[in-house]
C-alpha positions in Angstrom: 41.1 -9.7 10.5 40.6 -13.5 10.3 41.7 -16.2 12.6 40.5 -19.3 14.4 42.1 -21.5 17.0 41.3 -24.5 19.2 44.3 -26.6 20.2 48.2 -26.3 19.9 50.0 -27.9 17.0 53.7 -29.0 17.2 56.2 -28.9 14.4 56.4 -25.2 13.5 58.2 -22.0 14.6 57.4 -18.3 14.7 59.8 -15.9 12.9 60.0 -12.8 10.8 59.1 -13.2 7.2 62.0 -13.7 4.9 63.0 -12.0 1.6 61.2 -13.6 -1.2 58.2 -14.9 0.9 55.9 -11.9 0.1 54.0 -13.6 -2.7 53.5 -16.8 -0.7 52.3 -14.8 2.3 49.9 -12.8 0.1 48.4 -16.0 -1.3 48.1 -17.5 2.2 46.2 -14.4 3.4 44.0 -14.4 0.4 43.0 -18.0 1.2 42.5 -17.2 4.8 40.2 -14.3 4.0 38.2 -16.0 1.2 35.0 -15.9 3.3 35.7 -12.6 5.1 32.8 -10.1 4.9 34.9 -7.1 4.4 37.0 -8.6 1.6 33.9 -9.8 -0.1 32.5 -6.3 0.1 35.7 -4.7 -1.3 36.1 -7.4 -3.9 32.6 -8.5 -5.0 32.3 -11.6 -7.1 31.0 -9.7 -10.1 32.5 -10.9 -13.4 31.4 -7.8 -15.3 33.2 -5.5 -12.8 36.3 -7.7 -12.9 36.5 -7.7 -16.6 35.8 -4.0 -16.9 38.7 -3.3 -14.6 40.9 -5.6 -16.6 41.1 -8.5 -14.2 39.4 -11.6 -15.2 40.8 -13.4 -12.1 38.3 -11.7 -9.8 38.4 -11.6 -6.0 41.1 -14.2 -5.3 43.6 -12.5 -7.5 42.8 -9.0 -6.3 42.8 -10.1 -2.7 46.3 -11.5 -3.1 47.5 -8.3 -4.7 46.0 -6.3 -1.8 47.9 -8.3 0.8 51.1 -8.0 -1.2 50.6 -4.3 -1.0 49.9 -4.3 2.7 53.2 -6.2 3.2 55.1 -3.6 1.1 53.7 -0.9 3.4 54.7 -2.9 6.5 58.2 -4.0 5.5 60.1 -0.8 6.3 59.3 -1.6 10.0 61.6 -4.3 11.4 59.7 -7.5 12.4 56.4 -6.1 11.1 55.6 -9.2 9.0 55.7 -12.4 11.1 54.8 -15.9 10.2 54.3 -19.4 11.7 56.2 -21.9 9.5 57.4 -25.4 9.5 61.1 -26.2 9.5 60.7 -27.1 5.8 59.4 -23.6 5.0 55.7 -24.3 4.7 53.8 -21.2 5.9 50.9 -21.8 8.2 49.9 -18.3 9.3 50.9 -14.7 8.9 50.4 -11.5 10.9 51.2 -7.9 10.2 52.1 -5.6 13.1 52.7 -1.9 13.5 54.4 -0.5 16.5 53.2 2.5 18.6 52.9 5.6 16.4 53.5 3.7 13.2 50.1 2.4 12.2 49.3 5.1 9.7 51.6 5.8 6.7 52.7 9.3 6.0 50.7 11.5 3.6 53.6 11.3 1.2 53.7 7.5 1.4 50.0 7.2 0.9 50.2 9.4 -2.2 53.0 7.4 -3.5 51.0 4.1 -3.3 47.9 5.5 -5.0 48.9 3.9 -8.4 49.3 0.6 -6.6 45.9 0.9 -5.0 44.4 1.7 -8.4 46.0 -1.5 -9.8 44.6 -3.6 -6.9 41.1 -2.3 -6.8 40.5 -0.9 -10.3 39.0 2.4 -11.0 35.5 1.3 -9.8 36.8 -0.1 -6.5 39.0 2.8 -5.3 36.1 4.8 -3.8 35.0 1.7 -1.8 38.6 1.0 -0.6 39.0 4.6 0.5 35.7 4.4 2.4 37.0 1.4 4.3 40.3 3.1 5.0 38.7 6.3 6.2 36.3 4.5 8.5 39.1 2.6 10.2 41.2 5.7 10.6 38.4 7.6 12.1 37.7 4.9 14.7 41.4 4.3 15.5 42.4 5.1 19.1 44.9 7.9 19.8 46.6 6.3 22.7 50.0 4.7 21.6 49.6 0.9 21.0 50.6 -2.0 18.9 48.3 -2.5 16.0 47.4 -5.8 14.4 45.7 -5.0 11.1 45.9 -8.5 9.6 46.1 -12.0 10.9 45.4 -15.1 8.8 45.8 -18.8 9.1 45.9 -21.1 6.1 42.4 -22.8 6.0 44.0 -26.2 6.3 45.5 -25.2 9.7 42.6 -23.2 11.2 41.6 -24.5 14.5 45.0 -25.9 15.4 46.3 -23.1 17.6 48.7 -21.7 15.0 47.1 -18.3 14.7 46.9 -18.1 18.5 50.5 -18.9 19.0 51.5 -16.3 16.4 49.6 -13.6 18.1 50.7 -14.6 21.7 54.3 -14.3 20.7 53.9 -10.5 20.0 51.5 -10.0 22.9 54.2 -11.3 25.2 56.4 -8.6 23.8 53.7 -6.0 24.5 53.5 -7.2 28.1 57.2 -6.9 28.6 57.1 -3.3 27.3 53.9 -2.5 29.2 52.1 -1.5 26.0 48.6 -2.2 24.8 47.4 -3.6 21.5 44.5 -3.0 19.1 42.8 -4.6 16.1 39.5 -4.7 14.2 37.7 -8.0 13.9 35.9 -8.2 10.5 34.0 -11.3 11.6 31.8 -11.5 14.7 32.6 -15.2 14.9 36.3 -14.3 15.6 35.5 -12.1 18.5 35.7 -15.0 21.1 39.1 -16.0 19.7 40.5 -12.5 20.4 38.7 -12.2 23.7 40.6 -15.4 24.7 43.8 -13.5 24.0 42.9 -10.7 26.3 41.1 -8.3 23.8 37.7 -6.7 24.5 35.2 -5.2 22.1 35.1 -1.4 22.4 32.3 -0.5 19.9 31.3 -1.1 16.2 32.6 0.3 12.9 29.9 0.4 10.3 31.3 0.8 6.8 29.4 3.4 4.7 27.3 2.5 1.7 25.8 -0.5 3.2 29.1 -2.2 4.0 29.6 -4.8 6.8 30.4 -4.1 10.4 33.8 -4.4 12.1 34.4 -4.7 15.8 37.4 -2.7 17.2 39.1 -4.5 20.1 41.6 -3.3 22.7 43.9 -5.2 24.9 45.7 -3.6 27.9 49.1 -4.8 28.6 49.3 -7.7 31.1 51.8 -8.0 34.0 55.4 -7.2 33.0 57.7 -10.2 32.8 61.4 -10.4 32.4 
């Protein structure tokens, strides 16, 4: 989970992702998460490992493949992939959302995506990716909620309020429904950003094998508005 915000920026709108934008969204998220601790841990900059797994492009290419896969898992859910974009179609930020009871794919769907995970992470990286997924699943709250697994703003627009506006649009919907929201922040520096949106830290998730720490955050629904 990666985002920064400071002030509002005009000249863009928020909408559902359109058919044909998946690759551009994946590339945007890969850029947004280039310095993210968890992504660096899952995709280490080790040329020998990349070449051994048949991917000389390293972390950037694998990261984009990963975010393309996440979108594929989200797209069966209406409105699950949302973007902030200019009227000319330039993508500024993207967010993936799962509604209550829909955050975890079925066992059959997870099994069906295993070949794609192997393609993204390579044989050596599958165990590490599974460790991340299991740790997040174990810490996930049972109470029904909206889940924000991924938020990223293009580096050129970080600090402009685009990411904040994108999240607030969905949180307003949560408030209308009287439903809470949940996320994991993978960077301690982003915790104040989410606190400003009404989230609070509920603990720590320490990835096994010496991996980095994530901070689970919960937001109760605000006052219902028409």
